[in-house]
C-alpha positions in Angstrom: 49.2 30.2 -46.7 46.7 28.6 -44.6 42.8 28.6 -45.0 40.3 28.6 -42.2 36.7 29.4 -42.6 34.6 30.6 -39.5 30.9 32.1 -39.2 30.7 35.4 -36.9 28.1 37.2 -36.5 28.1 41.5 -36.8 25.9 43.6 -34.5 24.3 46.9 -35.0 27.3 48.9 -34.9 28.2 47.0 -38.1 31.8 45.8 -37.0 32.8 42.6 -37.8 35.2 41.3 -35.2 37.3 38.1 -35.3 39.2 35.8 -33.4 41.7 33.0 -35.1 43.7 30.5 -33.1 47.3 31.9 -34.4 50.0 33.9 -32.0 53.3 35.4 -32.5 53.1 35.5 -36.2 52.7 38.6 -38.5 49.8 38.0 -40.8 48.5 38.8 -44.5 45.0 38.7 -44.3 42.0 38.9 -46.6 38.4 38.7 -45.9 35.8 37.2 -47.9 32.6 37.6 -46.5 28.8 36.0 -47.4 26.0 36.6 -45.9 24.2 33.3 -44.4 20.1 33.4 -45.5 18.1 33.0 -43.2 16.2 29.1 -42.9 12.5 29.1 -41.8 11.5 26.9 -39.2 10.0 24.8 -41.6 12.9 24.2 -43.6 15.4 24.0 -40.3 13.0 21.1 -39.0 12.5 19.0 -42.6 17.1 19.2 -42.3 16.2 17.9 -38.5 14.4 14.9 -39.6 16.9 14.1 -42.0 19.5 14.0 -40.2 18.0 12.0 -37.6 16.5 9.0 -40.2 20.1 9.5 -41.6 21.5 8.5 -38.2 18.7 6.8 -37.0 20.2 3.9 -34.1 23.9 5.2 -33.6 25.6 6.4 -31.2 28.1 9.4 -31.1 29.7 10.8 -28.4 30.4 14.3 -29.4 27.0 15.3 -30.9 28.5 19.0 -31.9 31.1 17.0 -34.1 27.9 15.6 -36.1 26.3 19.1 -36.3 29.2 20.8 -37.8 29.5 18.1 -40.4 25.9 18.7 -41.5 26.2 22.6 -41.7 29.2 21.7 -43.9 27.0 19.8 -46.2 24.9 22.6 -46.8 
């Protein structure tokens, strides 16, 4: 059994659409969902400043990976 965590958006139609990186397999899928709380502008700014201070002076070739790691830490 493998585990995969994804973030998804449910539109006004109420339908959740997932795209998983698997092919040519029969799967049993279990969905457990948790709403993501919205952050205020102040909270987002505070998190960005913390991240900026934490990595000040360092060079990264892939900033998307850095942001993903920060989101996973919560």
